[in-house]
PyMOL Python script that loads the backbone (N, CA, C, O; Angstrom):
from pymol import cmd

cmd.read_pdbstr("""\
ATOM      1  N   MET A   1       0.746  -1.323  -0.021  1.00  0.00           N
ATOM      2  CA  MET A   1       0.087  -0.141   0.097  1.00  0.00           C
ATOM      3  C   MET A   1       0.966   0.968  -0.183  1.00  0.00           C
ATOM      4  O   MET A   1       2.176   0.801  -0.027  1.00  0.00           O
ATOM      5  N   LYS A   2       0.401   2.364  -0.677  1.00  0.00           N
ATOM      6  CA  LYS A   2       1.108   3.171  -1.062  1.00  0.00           C
ATOM      7  C   LYS A   2       0.878   4.728   0.161  1.00  0.00           C
ATOM      8  O   LYS A   2      -0.300   4.951   0.436  1.00  0.00           O
ATOM      9  N   THR A   3       1.648   5.430   0.636  1.00  0.00           N
ATOM     10  CA  THR A   3       1.349   6.578   1.379  1.00  0.00           C
ATOM     11  C   THR A   3       1.175   7.738   0.864  1.00  0.00           C
ATOM     12  O   THR A   3       2.117   7.898   0.088  1.00  0.00           O
ATOM     13  N   ILE A   4       0.587   8.535   0.852  1.00  0.00           N
ATOM     14  CA  ILE A   4       0.680  10.153   0.299  1.00  0.00           C
ATOM     15  C   ILE A   4       0.483  11.087   1.852  1.00  0.00           C
ATOM     16  O   ILE A   4      -0.214  10.894   2.849  1.00  0.00           O
ATOM     17  N   ALA A   5       1.358  12.036   1.508  1.00  0.00           N
ATOM     18  CA  ALA A   5       0.946  13.189   2.747  1.00  0.00           C
ATOM     19  C   ALA A   5       0.358  14.490   1.786  1.00  0.00           C
ATOM     20  O   ALA A   5       0.561  15.081   0.725  1.00  0.00           O
ATOM     21  N   VAL A   6      -0.741  14.464   3.285  1.00  0.00           N
ATOM     22  CA  VAL A   6      -2.094  15.556   3.178  1.00  0.00           C
ATOM     23  C   VAL A   6      -2.174  16.447   1.625  1.00  0.00           C
ATOM     24  O   VAL A   6      -3.032  16.676   0.773  1.00  0.00           O
ATOM     25  N   SER A   7      -0.461  16.831   1.902  1.00  0.00           N
ATOM     26  CA  SER A   7      -0.203  18.181   0.754  1.00  0.00           C
ATOM     27  C   SER A   7      -0.067  17.805  -0.283  1.00  0.00           C
ATOM     28  O   SER A   7      -0.172  18.521  -1.278  1.00  0.00           O
ATOM     29  N   THR A   8       0.191  16.632  -0.296  1.00  0.00           N
ATOM     30  CA  THR A   8       0.325  16.052  -1.975  1.00  0.00           C
ATOM     31  C   THR A   8      -0.820  15.841  -2.629  1.00  0.00           C
ATOM     32  O   THR A   8      -1.132  16.074  -3.797  1.00  0.00           O
ATOM     33  N   LEU A   9      -1.780  15.076  -1.173  1.00  0.00           N
ATOM     34  CA  LEU A   9      -3.276  15.021  -1.697  1.00  0.00           C
ATOM     35  C   LEU A   9      -4.061  15.981  -2.432  1.00  0.00           C
ATOM     36  O   LEU A   9      -4.818  15.958  -3.402  1.00  0.00           O
ATOM     37  N   ARG A  10      -3.561  16.926  -1.536  1.00  0.00           N
ATOM     38  CA  ARG A  10      -4.560  18.797  -2.068  1.00  0.00           C
ATOM     39  C   ARG A  10      -4.258  18.963  -3.202  1.00  0.00           C
ATOM     40  O   ARG A  10      -4.988  19.285  -4.139  1.00  0.00           O
ATOM     41  N   ALA A  11      -2.818  18.689  -3.187  1.00  0.00           N
ATOM     42  CA  ALA A  11      -1.903  19.325  -4.890  1.00  0.00           C
ATOM     43  C   ALA A  11      -2.592  18.583  -6.266  1.00  0.00           C
ATOM     44  O   ALA A  11      -2.847  19.069  -7.368  1.00  0.00           O
ATOM     45  N   ASN A  12      -2.809  17.020  -5.668  1.00  0.00           N
ATOM     46  CA  ASN A  12      -2.890  16.213  -7.001  1.00  0.00           C
ATOM     47  C   ASN A  12      -4.418  15.282  -7.057  1.00  0.00           C
ATOM     48  O   ASN A  12      -4.626  14.248  -7.692  1.00  0.00           O
ATOM     49  N   LEU A  13      -5.019  15.764  -6.492  1.00  0.00           N
ATOM     50  CA  LEU A  13      -6.463  15.649  -6.162  1.00  0.00           C
ATOM     51  C   LEU A  13      -7.123  14.765  -7.168  1.00  0.00           C
ATOM     52  O   LEU A  13      -7.436  13.615  -6.861  1.00  0.00           O
ATOM     53  N   MET A  14      -7.316  15.184  -8.189  1.00  0.00           N
ATOM     54  CA  MET A  14      -7.751  14.821  -9.389  1.00  0.00           C
ATOM     55  C   MET A  14      -6.694  13.430  -9.812  1.00  0.00           C
ATOM     56  O   MET A  14      -7.269  12.394 -10.145  1.00  0.00           O
ATOM     57  N   GLU A  15      -5.527  13.446  -9.791  1.00  0.00           N
ATOM     58  CA  GLU A  15      -5.214  12.402 -10.203  1.00  0.00           C
ATOM     59  C   GLU A  15      -4.921  11.347  -9.553  1.00  0.00           C
ATOM     60  O   GLU A  15      -4.809  10.294 -10.180  1.00  0.00           O
ATOM     61  N   ILE A  16      -4.747  11.372  -8.292  1.00  0.00           N
ATOM     62  CA  ILE A  16      -4.891  10.417  -7.460  1.00  0.00           C
ATOM     63  C   ILE A  16      -6.500   9.826  -7.149  1.00  0.00           C
ATOM     64  O   ILE A  16      -6.659   8.687  -6.707  1.00  0.00           O
ATOM     65  N   LEU A  17      -7.486  10.608  -7.393  1.00  0.00           N
ATOM     66  CA  LEU A  17      -9.050  10.012  -7.624  1.00  0.00           C
ATOM     67  C   LEU A  17      -8.648   9.195  -8.242  1.00  0.00           C
ATOM     68  O   LEU A  17      -8.548   8.151  -7.598  1.00  0.00           O
ATOM     69  N   LYS A  18      -8.198   9.093  -9.712  1.00  0.00           N
ATOM     70  CA  LYS A  18      -8.384   8.338 -10.892  1.00  0.00           C
ATOM     71  C   LYS A  18      -7.419   7.116 -10.659  1.00  0.00           C
ATOM     72  O   LYS A  18      -7.549   6.135 -11.391  1.00  0.00           O
ATOM     73  N   GLN A  19      -6.231   7.130  -9.442  1.00  0.00           N
ATOM     74  CA  GLN A  19      -6.145   6.222  -9.263  1.00  0.00           C
ATOM     75  C   GLN A  19      -6.679   5.107  -8.095  1.00  0.00           C
ATOM     76  O   GLN A  19      -6.316   3.932  -8.144  1.00  0.00           O
ATOM     77  N   ILE A  20      -7.376   5.505  -7.284  1.00  0.00           N
ATOM     78  CA  ILE A  20      -8.422   4.864  -6.531  1.00  0.00           C
ATOM     79  C   ILE A  20      -9.340   4.376  -7.381  1.00  0.00           C
ATOM     80  O   ILE A  20      -9.667   3.197  -7.241  1.00  0.00           O
ATOM     81  N   GLU A  21      -9.931   5.157  -8.410  1.00  0.00           N
ATOM     82  CA  GLU A  21     -10.840   4.482  -9.218  1.00  0.00           C
ATOM     83  C   GLU A  21     -10.360   3.179 -10.255  1.00  0.00           C
ATOM     84  O   GLU A  21     -11.027   2.390 -10.925  1.00  0.00           O
ATOM     85  N   GLN A  22      -8.990   3.337 -10.068  1.00  0.00           N
ATOM     86  CA  GLN A  22      -7.875   1.991 -10.932  1.00  0.00           C
ATOM     87  C   GLN A  22      -7.935   0.684  -9.941  1.00  0.00           C
ATOM     88  O   GLN A  22      -7.660  -0.469 -10.271  1.00  0.00           O
ATOM     89  N   GLY A  23      -8.283   1.055  -8.884  1.00  0.00           N
ATOM     90  CA  GLY A  23      -7.853   0.047  -7.932  1.00  0.00           C
ATOM     91  C   GLY A  23      -6.953  -0.002  -7.024  1.00  0.00           C
ATOM     92  O   GLY A  23      -6.622  -1.091  -6.554  1.00  0.00           O
ATOM     93  N   GLU A  24      -6.348   1.249  -6.580  1.00  0.00           N
ATOM     94  CA  GLU A  24      -4.921   1.635  -5.945  1.00  0.00           C
ATOM     95  C   GLU A  24      -5.532   1.662  -4.460  1.00  0.00           C
ATOM     96  O   GLU A  24      -6.758   1.759  -4.407  1.00  0.00           O
ATOM     97  N   THR A  25      -5.082   1.615  -3.684  1.00  0.00           N
ATOM     98  CA  THR A  25      -5.278   2.015  -2.109  1.00  0.00           C
ATOM     99  C   THR A  25      -4.159   2.876  -1.249  1.00  0.00           C
ATOM    100  O   THR A  25      -3.030   2.410  -1.097  1.00  0.00           O
ATOM    101  N   LEU A  26      -4.489   4.008  -0.758  1.00  0.00           N
ATOM    102  CA  LEU A  26      -3.476   4.999  -0.278  1.00  0.00           C
ATOM    103  C   LEU A  26      -3.582   5.202   1.096  1.00  0.00           C
ATOM    104  O   LEU A  26      -4.709   5.433   1.535  1.00  0.00           O
ATOM    105  N   ASP A  27      -2.778   5.170   1.751  1.00  0.00           N
ATOM    106  CA  ASP A  27      -2.609   5.368   3.218  1.00  0.00           C
ATOM    107  C   ASP A  27      -2.207   7.315   3.519  1.00  0.00           C
ATOM    108  O   ASP A  27      -1.076   7.782   3.389  1.00  0.00           O
ATOM    109  N   ILE A  28      -3.315   8.046   3.878  1.00  0.00           N
ATOM    110  CA  ILE A  28      -2.600   9.475   3.838  1.00  0.00           C
ATOM    111  C   ILE A  28      -2.294  10.274   5.530  1.00  0.00           C
ATOM    112  O   ILE A  28      -2.992  10.532   6.511  1.00  0.00           O
ATOM    113  N   THR A  29      -1.136  10.412   5.218  1.00  0.00           N
ATOM    114  CA  THR A  29      -0.250  10.713   6.288  1.00  0.00           C
ATOM    115  C   THR A  29      -0.391  12.180   6.624  1.00  0.00           C
ATOM    116  O   THR A  29      -0.572  12.998   5.722  1.00  0.00           O
ATOM    117  N   SER A  30      -0.303  12.586   8.065  1.00  0.00           N
ATOM    118  CA  SER A  30       0.193  14.328   8.107  1.00  0.00           C
ATOM    119  C   SER A  30       0.929  14.099   9.291  1.00  0.00           C
ATOM    120  O   SER A  30       0.485  13.631  10.340  1.00  0.00           O
ATOM    121  N   HIS A  31       2.174  14.490   9.031  1.00  0.00           N
ATOM    122  CA  HIS A  31       3.374  14.925   9.806  1.00  0.00           C
ATOM    123  C   HIS A  31       3.460  13.201   9.908  1.00  0.00           C
ATOM    124  O   HIS A  31       2.615  12.903  10.752  1.00  0.00           O
ATOM    125  N   GLY A  32       3.856  12.449   9.606  1.00  0.00           N
ATOM    126  CA  GLY A  32       4.489  10.905   9.342  1.00  0.00           C
ATOM    127  C   GLY A  32       3.656  10.653  10.081  1.00  0.00           C
ATOM    128  O   GLY A  32       4.206  10.502  11.172  1.00  0.00           O
ATOM    129  N   LYS A  33       2.296  10.460  10.201  1.00  0.00           N
ATOM    130  CA  LYS A  33       1.108   9.884  10.787  1.00  0.00           C
ATOM    131  C   LYS A  33       0.329   9.408   9.881  1.00  0.00           C
ATOM    132  O   LYS A  33       0.045  10.147   8.939  1.00  0.00           O
ATOM    133  N   VAL A  34      -0.196   8.104   9.931  1.00  0.00           N
ATOM    134  CA  VAL A  34      -0.902   7.529   8.912  1.00  0.00           C
ATOM    135  C   VAL A  34      -2.572   8.109   9.855  1.00  0.00           C
ATOM    136  O   VAL A  34      -2.820   7.729  10.999  1.00  0.00           O
ATOM    137  N   ILE A  35      -3.562   9.109   8.997  1.00  0.00           N
ATOM    138  CA  ILE A  35      -5.020   9.554   9.361  1.00  0.00           C
ATOM    139  C   ILE A  35      -5.820   8.764   8.708  1.00  0.00           C
ATOM    140  O   ILE A  35      -6.858   8.497   9.314  1.00  0.00           O
ATOM    141  N   ALA A  36      -5.668   8.209   7.481  1.00  0.00           N
ATOM    142  CA  ALA A  36      -7.107   7.729   6.777  1.00  0.00           C
ATOM    143  C   ALA A  36      -6.499   7.177   5.600  1.00  0.00           C
ATOM    144  O   ALA A  36      -5.445   7.561   5.093  1.00  0.00           O
ATOM    145  N   THR A  37      -7.454   5.981   5.090  1.00  0.00           N
ATOM    146  CA  THR A  37      -7.305   5.321   3.826  1.00  0.00           C
ATOM    147  C   THR A  37      -7.940   5.589   2.581  1.00  0.00           C
ATOM    148  O   THR A  37      -9.146   5.778   2.735  1.00  0.00           O
ATOM    149  N   LEU A  38      -7.616   5.658   1.590  1.00  0.00           N
ATOM    150  CA  LEU A  38      -8.711   5.846   0.388  1.00  0.00           C
ATOM    151  C   LEU A  38      -8.550   4.437  -0.230  1.00  0.00           C
ATOM    152  O   LEU A  38      -7.551   3.897  -0.706  1.00  0.00           O
ATOM    153  N   VAL A  39      -9.908   3.968  -0.077  1.00  0.00           N
ATOM    154  CA  VAL A  39     -10.016   2.685  -0.638  1.00  0.00           C
ATOM    155  C   VAL A  39     -10.716   2.878  -2.305  1.00  0.00           C
ATOM    156  O   VAL A  39     -11.487   3.832  -2.414  1.00  0.00           O
ATOM    157  N   PRO A  40     -10.532   2.219  -3.281  1.00  0.00           N
ATOM    158  CA  PRO A  40     -11.897   1.965  -4.230  1.00  0.00           C
ATOM    159  C   PRO A  40     -13.255   1.563  -3.762  1.00  0.00           C
ATOM    160  O   PRO A  40     -13.151   0.506  -3.139  1.00  0.00           O
ATOM    161  N   PRO A  41     -14.230   1.896  -3.803  1.00  0.00           N
ATOM    162  CA  PRO A  41     -15.901   2.163  -3.556  1.00  0.00           C
ATOM    163  C   PRO A  41     -16.153   0.343  -3.474  1.00  0.00           C
ATOM    164  O   PRO A  41     -16.876  -0.057  -2.562  1.00  0.00           O
ATOM    165  N   ASP A  42     -15.566  -0.653  -4.401  1.00  0.00           N
ATOM    166  CA  ASP A  42     -15.790  -1.897  -3.724  1.00  0.00           C
ATOM    167  C   ASP A  42     -14.867  -2.518  -3.217  1.00  0.00           C
ATOM    168  O   ASP A  42     -15.152  -3.715  -3.196  1.00  0.00           O
ATOM    169  N   HIS A  43     -13.892  -2.309  -2.791  1.00  0.00           N
ATOM    170  CA  HIS A  43     -12.663  -2.540  -2.169  1.00  0.00           C
ATOM    171  C   HIS A  43     -13.752  -3.463  -0.525  1.00  0.00           C
ATOM    172  O   HIS A  43     -13.701  -4.670  -0.291  1.00  0.00           O
ATOM    173  N   ALA A  44     -14.351  -2.722   0.068  1.00  0.00           N
ATOM    174  CA  ALA A  44     -14.830  -3.156   1.636  1.00  0.00           C
ATOM    175  C   ALA A  44     -15.694  -4.591   0.943  1.00  0.00           C
ATOM    176  O   ALA A  44     -15.896  -5.514   1.732  1.00  0.00           O
ATOM    177  N   LYS A  45     -16.003  -4.693   0.030  1.00  0.00           N
ATOM    178  CA  LYS A  45     -17.313  -5.524  -0.248  1.00  0.00           C
ATOM    179  C   LYS A  45     -16.176  -6.931  -1.353  1.00  0.00           C
ATOM    180  O   LYS A  45     -16.676  -7.975  -1.773  1.00  0.00           O
ATOM    181  N   LYS A  46     -15.056  -6.629  -1.523  1.00  0.00           N
ATOM    182  CA  LYS A  46     -14.232  -7.297  -1.909  1.00  0.00           C
ATOM    183  C   LYS A  46     -13.426  -8.210  -0.842  1.00  0.00           C
ATOM    184  O   LYS A  46     -13.262  -9.429  -0.783  1.00  0.00           O
ATOM    185  N   LYS A  47     -12.928  -7.001   0.088  1.00  0.00           N
ATOM    186  CA  LYS A  47     -12.560  -7.699   1.422  1.00  0.00           C
ATOM    187  C   LYS A  47     -13.209  -8.665   1.996  1.00  0.00           C
ATOM    188  O   LYS A  47     -12.633  -9.660   2.437  1.00  0.00           O
ATOM    189  N   ALA A  48     -14.850  -8.431   2.074  1.00  0.00           N
ATOM    190  CA  ALA A  48     -16.134  -8.972   2.986  1.00  0.00           C
ATOM    191  C   ALA A  48     -15.972 -10.691   2.259  1.00  0.00           C
ATOM    192  O   ALA A  48     -15.759 -11.720   2.900  1.00  0.00           O
ATOM    193  N   ARG A  49     -16.167 -10.554   0.648  1.00  0.00           N
ATOM    194  CA  ARG A  49     -15.789 -11.609   0.458  1.00  0.00           C
ATOM    195  C   ARG A  49     -14.973 -13.009   0.501  1.00  0.00           C
ATOM    196  O   ARG A  49     -15.386 -14.161   0.634  1.00  0.00           O
ATOM    197  N   GLU A  50     -13.282 -12.341   0.294  1.00  0.00           N
ATOM    198  CA  GLU A  50     -12.278 -12.873   0.777  1.00  0.00           C
ATOM    199  C   GLU A  50     -12.503 -13.306   2.271  1.00  0.00           C
ATOM    200  O   GLU A  50     -12.270 -14.495   2.489  1.00  0.00           O
ATOM    201  N   LYS A  51     -12.829 -12.704   3.114  1.00  0.00           N
ATOM    202  CA  LYS A  51     -13.080 -12.865   4.564  1.00  0.00           C
ATOM    203  C   LYS A  51     -14.310 -14.163   4.763  1.00  0.00           C
ATOM    204  O   LYS A  51     -14.317 -14.948   5.711  1.00  0.00           O
ATOM    205  N   LEU A  52     -15.093 -14.155   3.870  1.00  0.00           N
ATOM    206  CA  LEU A  52     -15.969 -14.965   4.420  1.00  0.00           C
ATOM    207  C   LEU A  52     -15.493 -16.355   3.427  1.00  0.00           C
ATOM    208  O   LEU A  52     -15.740 -17.474   3.875  1.00  0.00           O
ATOM    209  N   GLN A  53     -15.029 -16.262   2.512  1.00  0.00           N
ATOM    210  CA  GLN A  53     -14.279 -17.270   1.722  1.00  0.00           C
ATOM    211  C   GLN A  53     -13.344 -18.096   3.054  1.00  0.00           C
ATOM    212  O   GLN A  53     -13.491 -19.271   3.391  1.00  0.00           O
ATOM    213  N   GLU A  54     -12.557 -17.279   3.540  1.00  0.00           N
ATOM    214  CA  GLU A  54     -11.815 -18.122   4.575  1.00  0.00           C
ATOM    215  C   GLU A  54     -12.630 -18.520   5.355  1.00  0.00           C
ATOM    216  O   GLU A  54     -12.433 -19.652   5.796  1.00  0.00           O
ATOM    217  N   LEU A  55     -13.478 -17.996   5.685  1.00  0.00           N
ATOM    218  CA  LEU A  55     -14.396 -18.509   7.081  1.00  0.00           C
ATOM    219  C   LEU A  55     -14.907 -19.756   6.470  1.00  0.00           C
ATOM    220  O   LEU A  55     -14.822 -20.866   6.997  1.00  0.00           O
ATOM    221  N   GLY A  56     -15.288 -19.573   5.656  1.00  0.00           N
ATOM    222  CA  GLY A  56     -16.164 -20.963   4.948  1.00  0.00           C
ATOM    223  C   GLY A  56     -15.042 -22.133   4.427  1.00  0.00           C
ATOM    224  O   GLY A  56     -15.620 -23.085   3.903  1.00  0.00           O
ATOM    225  N   GLU A  57     -14.080 -22.218   4.448  1.00  0.00           N
ATOM    226  CA  GLU A  57     -13.462 -22.913   4.190  1.00  0.00           C
ATOM    227  C   GLU A  57     -12.783 -23.709   5.702  1.00  0.00           C
ATOM    228  O   GLU A  57     -12.277 -24.828   5.618  1.00  0.00           O
ATOM    229  N   LYS A  58     -12.850 -23.088   6.804  1.00  0.00           N
ATOM    230  CA  LYS A  58     -12.449 -23.277   8.108  1.00  0.00           C
ATOM    231  C   LYS A  58     -13.551 -23.960   8.878  1.00  0.00           C
ATOM    232  O   LYS A  58     -13.333 -24.801   9.750  1.00  0.00           O
ATOM    233  N   ALA A  59     -15.139 -23.414   8.383  1.00  0.00           N
ATOM    234  CA  ALA A  59     -15.729 -23.548   9.428  1.00  0.00           C
ATOM    235  C   ALA A  59     -16.505 -25.185   9.611  1.00  0.00           C
ATOM    236  O   ALA A  59     -15.710 -25.956   9.074  1.00  0.00           O
ATOM    237  N   ARG A  60     -17.294 -25.715   9.959  1.00  0.00           N
ATOM    238  CA  ARG A  60     -18.222 -26.997  10.019  1.00  0.00           C
ATOM    239  C   ARG A  60     -19.242 -26.675  10.757  1.00  0.00           C
ATOM    240  O   ARG A  60     -19.267 -26.127  11.859  1.00  0.00           O
ATOM    241  N   ILE A  61     -20.374 -27.175   9.856  1.00  0.00           N
ATOM    242  CA  ILE A  61     -21.820 -27.370  10.136  1.00  0.00           C
ATOM    243  C   ILE A  61     -22.359 -28.622  11.024  1.00  0.00           C
ATOM    244  O   ILE A  61     -22.387 -29.703  10.436  1.00  0.00           O
ATOM    245  N   TYR A  62     -22.630 -28.602  11.874  1.00  0.00           N
ATOM    246  CA  TYR A  62     -23.356 -29.323  12.453  1.00  0.00           C
ATOM    247  C   TYR A  62     -24.252 -30.059  12.668  1.00  0.00           C
ATOM    248  O   TYR A  62     -23.525 -29.221  13.201  1.00  0.00           O
ATOM    249  N   ASP A  63     -25.223 -30.864  12.878  1.00  0.00           N
ATOM    250  CA  ASP A  63     -26.752 -31.187  13.021  1.00  0.00           C
ATOM    251  C   ASP A  63     -26.618 -30.895  14.452  1.00  0.00           C
ATOM    252  O   ASP A  63     -25.880 -31.497  15.232  1.00  0.00           O
ATOM    253  N   ILE A  64     -27.688 -29.553  14.827  1.00  0.00           N
ATOM    254  CA  ILE A  64     -28.099 -29.452  16.300  1.00  0.00           C
ATOM    255  C   ILE A  64     -29.653 -29.488  16.733  1.00  0.00           C
ATOM    256  O   ILE A  64     -30.170 -29.158  17.800  1.00  0.00           O
ATOM    257  N   VAL A  65     -30.182 -29.962  15.636  1.00  0.00           N
ATOM    258  CA  VAL A  65     -31.363 -30.272  16.006  1.00  0.00           C
ATOM    259  C   VAL A  65     -32.286 -31.735  15.773  1.00  0.00           C
ATOM    260  O   VAL A  65     -33.453 -32.026  16.034  1.00  0.00           O
ATOM    261  N   SER A  66     -30.942 -32.619  15.039  1.00  0.00           N
ATOM    262  CA  SER A  66     -31.901 -33.721  15.465  1.00  0.00           C
ATOM    263  C   SER A  66     -31.220 -34.687  16.636  1.00  0.00           C
ATOM    264  O   SER A  66     -30.006 -34.785  16.815  1.00  0.00           O
ATOM    265  N   PRO A  67     -32.290 -35.410  17.431  1.00  0.00           N
ATOM    266  CA  PRO A  67     -32.437 -36.146  18.692  1.00  0.00           C
ATOM    267  C   PRO A  67     -30.282 -36.708  18.779  1.00  0.00           C
ATOM    268  O   PRO A  67     -29.458 -37.029  17.923  1.00  0.00           O
ATOM    269  N   ILE A  68     -30.249 -36.549  20.192  1.00  0.00           N
ATOM    270  CA  ILE A  68     -28.921 -37.512  19.926  1.00  0.00           C
ATOM    271  C   ILE A  68     -29.034 -39.122  20.695  1.00  0.00           C
ATOM    272  O   ILE A  68     -29.655 -38.900  21.734  1.00  0.00           O
ATOM    273  N   GLU A  69     -28.778 -40.292  20.646  1.00  0.00           N
ATOM    274  CA  GLU A  69     -29.164 -41.393  20.823  1.00  0.00           C
ATOM    275  C   GLU A  69     -28.312 -41.944  22.650  1.00  0.00           C
ATOM    276  O   GLU A  69     -28.020 -43.073  23.041  1.00  0.00           O
ATOM    277  N   SER A  70     -28.165 -40.664  23.312  1.00  0.00           N
ATOM    278  CA  SER A  70     -27.525 -40.918  24.571  1.00  0.00           C
ATOM    279  C   SER A  70     -28.351 -40.255  25.110  1.00  0.00           C
ATOM    280  O   SER A  70     -28.653 -39.205  24.541  1.00  0.00           O
ATOM    281  N   GLU A  71     -29.029 -40.593  26.391  1.00  0.00           N
ATOM    282  CA  GLU A  71     -29.497 -40.013  27.456  1.00  0.00           C
ATOM    283  C   GLU A  71     -29.018 -39.693  28.749  1.00  0.00           C
ATOM    284  O   GLU A  71     -28.430 -40.278  29.659  1.00  0.00           O
ATOM    285  N   TRP A  72     -29.612 -38.216  28.449  1.00  0.00           N
ATOM    286  CA  TRP A  72     -29.356 -37.285  29.945  1.00  0.00           C
ATOM    287  C   TRP A  72     -30.659 -36.821  30.836  1.00  0.00           C
ATOM    288  O   TRP A  72     -31.855 -36.935  30.565  1.00  0.00           O
ATOM    289  N   GLU A  73     -30.088 -36.321  31.864  1.00  0.00           N
ATOM    290  CA  GLU A  73     -31.209 -35.758  32.826  1.00  0.00           C
ATOM    291  C   GLU A  73     -30.923 -34.425  32.966  1.00  0.00           C
ATOM    292  O   GLU A  73     -29.824 -33.872  33.005  1.00  0.00           O
ATOM    293  N   ALA A  74     -32.385 -33.821  33.061  1.00  0.00           N
ATOM    294  CA  ALA A  74     -32.299 -32.257  33.234  1.00  0.00           C
ATOM    295  C   ALA A  74     -32.474 -31.884  34.844  1.00  0.00           C
ATOM    296  O   ALA A  74     -33.543 -32.213  35.357  1.00  0.00           O
ATOM    297  N   ALA A  75     -31.804 -31.432  35.402  1.00  0.00           N
ATOM    298  CA  ALA A  75     -32.440 -30.543  36.756  1.00  0.00           C
ATOM    299  C   ALA A  75     -34.014 -30.425  36.865  1.00  0.00           C
ATOM    300  O   ALA A  75     -34.724 -30.078  35.921  1.00  0.00           O
ATOM    301  N   GLU A  76     -34.505 -30.775  38.203  1.00  0.00           N
ATOM    302  CA  GLU A  76     -35.532 -30.265  37.994  1.00  0.00           C
ATOM    303  C   GLU A  76     -36.070 -29.277  38.799  1.00  0.00           C
ATOM    304  O   GLU A  76     -37.161 -28.780  38.521  1.00  0.00           O
TER     305      GLU A  76
END
""", "prot")
cmd.dss("prot")
cmd.show_as("cartoon", "prot")
cmd.util.cbc("prot")
cmd.orient("prot")
């Protein structure tokens, strides 16, 4: 991920917005500290899909509705 100073962002806003539109992600810095991140609009959806895919590979779904064969006692 690239970083850019606020002053550079102000001076080149339209050019930088074109880069963002093409899929670039930029961290915006002020006095060397990251204060914001510019991402393309569909970036959040893409990240969410990637995370769901990752969870889907690890998740296990079990039958929690069917009766079990072992007996158990409930407190009265």
